[in-house]
N, C-alpha and C positions, 0 to 999 in steps of 0.2 A: 124430268123437269129440273131437278136439282143440278144435274150435270150441265144443262143449258144455262142455268143461272150462274154457274161457276166458270163458264167459258170466257176466256179473255176478250172475245169478240162481242160479247153480250153487253149492250149499253147499260143494263142494270148492274152488271158486275163492275164495269168501269166507273160508274158514277155513284155506286152505293157500297157494294161489297168490298171492292179494292180499297177505297179510302178509309173505310171503317176498320178493316183488318190492319192496314198499314199504320194508322194512327194509334190503334191499341197496342200493336207490337212496338212501335217506335217509342211511345211514351214509357212503356215498361223498360225498354233497353236503355233509354236515356237516364231514367231513375236508377237503374242498376249500375250503370257506368259512373254516374256522377255522385251517387250516394244520397243520403237523406237531405242534404243541404242543397248544393248546386244542382244535383240531378233532379230533385223534386221541383226546384224552381224552374228549370229549363224543360221539364216534361211537356209543357204546352207547345213547344216547338214542333212536336209530332203532328199537330194539326196542319201547320203550314207545309211541312214536308209531304204529308199524305195528299194534300190538295194539289201541290205541284206535280206529284207523280200521277194523280188522276187526270190532271189537265193534259199531260203528255200522252197518256193512254187514250184520251178522248179526241184530242185535237192535234197532237204532235207537238214537237218543239217549235215555238214561234220564232220568227226571224228577229234579228237585232240590227238596227232599230225596228221596233214593231210598226206595222202599217195600218192596224185597225184597232178599234177599242177592245175587241175580244183578245187580241194579242197582247195589248198593254196589261191586261189583267194578270198574266203570268208574272210579269216583271214587278207589278205592284205587290203581289203576294210575296215574291222573293225578297224585295226590298224591305217589306214590312217584317218578314221573318228575321232578316239579318239585323235590322234596327232594334227589334224587340229583344233579341238575344244580347246585343250590346248594352241596352238599357238595363236588362236584368243583371248582367255581370257587373254593371256599375251601380247596382242597388238603387236605381231611380224608382221612386214610389210616389203615391199620393198625387198631389196637385201637379207636380212636375211631370209625372207620367201622363196625366190627363191632358196637359197643355201640348205636350209633344204629339200625343195621339190626335188631338184636334188638328194640329198643323199637318200631320201626315195624311189624315183623311181628306182635308181640304185640298192638298196638293194632288192626291190620287184622283179625286173626283174631277178637278179642273183639268188634269192631264188627260184622263180618259175621255172627258166630254169636251175637249178643246175645240173640235170642229163646230159644236153648237155654241160655245162661248164666242168663237170667232165670228159667228153670224150675227151677234148682237148689234154690231155697228150698223148693219144694214137693216136689221129688224129688231129695234129696241123693245118692242112689245112681246118678244119671245121670253117668257119668264121662267120656263122650266129649268134651265141650268141653275139659276140662283135658288129656286125653291128646292130643288134636289139637294144642292149643297147645304142649305140651311137645315133640312130634315136630317141629313147625314151627320151634321155637326151636333145636333140635338141627341141623336142616337149614340154618337161616340162619347159625348160627355156623360150621358146616363150610364153607358157601359163601363166607362172608367171608374165611376163612383161605385158601381155594383161589384167591381173586381175585388174590393176589400171584403166582400161578404160571401166567402166560400166559393161555390161554383155557380153563383147566380148569373154572372156575366156569360158563362159558357152555355147555360141553359137558354138564355135569351138569344144568343147567337144561333144556336141550333134551330130554334123555332122560327126565327126570322129568315134564315137561309132556306129552310124547308118551305116556308110560305112563298118566298121569292121563286123557288124552283117550280112550284105549281102555277103561280101567276104567269111566269115566263112560258110555261107549256100552253096556257090558254091564249098566249099572244103569238103562237107559232114560232117561238124561239127555242128550238129543241136543244141546241148546243149550250146556250146560256142556262137552260133548265138543268142540263146534265152537270154543269160545273157548280151551280148553286146547290144541287143535290149532293154533289161530292163534298162541298163545304159542310153541309149539315151532317153527312155521314162521318166525316173526319172529326168533327166536334163530338159526335156520339162516341167514337172510338176513344177519345180522351175521357169522356164522362164515365165510361165503363169502369175505369179505375177509381172513380170518385163518388160512387154511390153504392150503398147507403152512407159510407164514410168518406169524407173528402180527404184525399191523400196529397194531392198536388195543388198548389196555388194557381189561380188564374193570373198570370203575370204578363210582362210585356211580350214575350215570345208568342203567346197565344193571341193576345189582344191585337197586336199590330199585324200579324200574319192573317188572322181571320177577319178582323174588322176592315183592314185594307182591302182584302178580297171582296168582302160584302159591299163596301163602298163602290168599288169598281164595277161589280155586277149590277148594283142598283142604278148606278149612273148610266151604264150601257142600256139597261132595260128601259129607263125613263126617257132617254134621249134618242136612242137608235133602234128601237123596236116599235111594233105597232101596239104595244101595251098602252091602254088608256092611263093617263097619269093618276086618276082617282083609284085605280086598282093597286097602285104601289104605295100611296100615301099612308094607309093604315099600318104598314109594316114599321113605320117609325114608332108607333105606339107600343110595339112589342118591347122596345127597350125601356119603356116606362113601367113595366109590369112589376118590378121589384117592390115598389111602394105599396100597391094594394095587396100584393101577396104577403107582405110582412104583417099585415093586419089580420091575416087568416091563420095565425099560429094555432096548432092543435096539440094538446097533450103536454107532457113534460119535456125537458130539454132534449133527451135522447130521441124521443118520438118526433119532436119538432124538427130536429136536425135531419132525420131521415125523410120526413114528409115534405119539408120545405121546398126541395127541388121539384117535387111533383105538383105542389100547389102553385109554385111559380110557373111551371110549364103550362098548367091549365090557364092561369091568368094571361100568360103571353100568347097562348093559342087563340084566345078570343079575337084580338085584332088581326092575327094572321088568318083566321077563318073568314073574317070580314073581307080581307084582301082577296082571298081565294074566291069567295062568293061574288065579289065585284068583277073579278077576272072572268068568271063564267058568264056573267051578265053583260059586261061591256066589251070583252075581247072576243067573244064568239065561240068559246068552248075549247076543249082539249085538242091540241095538235096531234094528228094521226098520220101525217104524210111522211 
């Protein structure tokens, strides 16, 4: 069984084991090469690198220019990774980083969903592209604010990506589910280095690579799959979990620091679980074909 799981041809290996191991290894190597300053700051780039490798393993290298929303995802993640690294090297922080993230997420969602936006002239009552964009902007703003609070942003990204992977599976979107699962696994590989003690900041390299990919995946799921829109909407609430989790502090400072990611993960998992339950109810169950 273990040999099968570690087979390069196994979808579970491609979308879970591979990105997890690559992200964990890359984060450590980037930190080692760059030192405690620049290396730690750029360690989050490991998430985007692992996701791109997993994409190639699952779907192959996409053409340029891309011809479908799924192919655009690869270039959104690559562009986000490069932009995030540039912003990190330029020491862009706080509100400036948040505003650039909002602009990038908006551009990514509109580009991936352009065929649906293009149909608005003929069918102005088609509201899903705009609603999807608004929810993603809310998520991106909350994520950027949480980035200053240890690894909270990474925890929420992991839970949201895992929830999206399961919802996509209930909507018969196996490849989308695999890439969303790869994103969750890559973030998990980064988090291995950061619990119970946070060692690397959640900076632009991680935020732009991972949130750009999530925005592209969520847009694709919302506009171009058979997923019911109500199954995806609760995922936006995952990114609001930091506020209620902060009210559940337990113990002294050291204990609270160690337990806060777990508490946050629990709070974030509640809306993700709602999305999954709606997926089973409205989308028709898990894809097995």
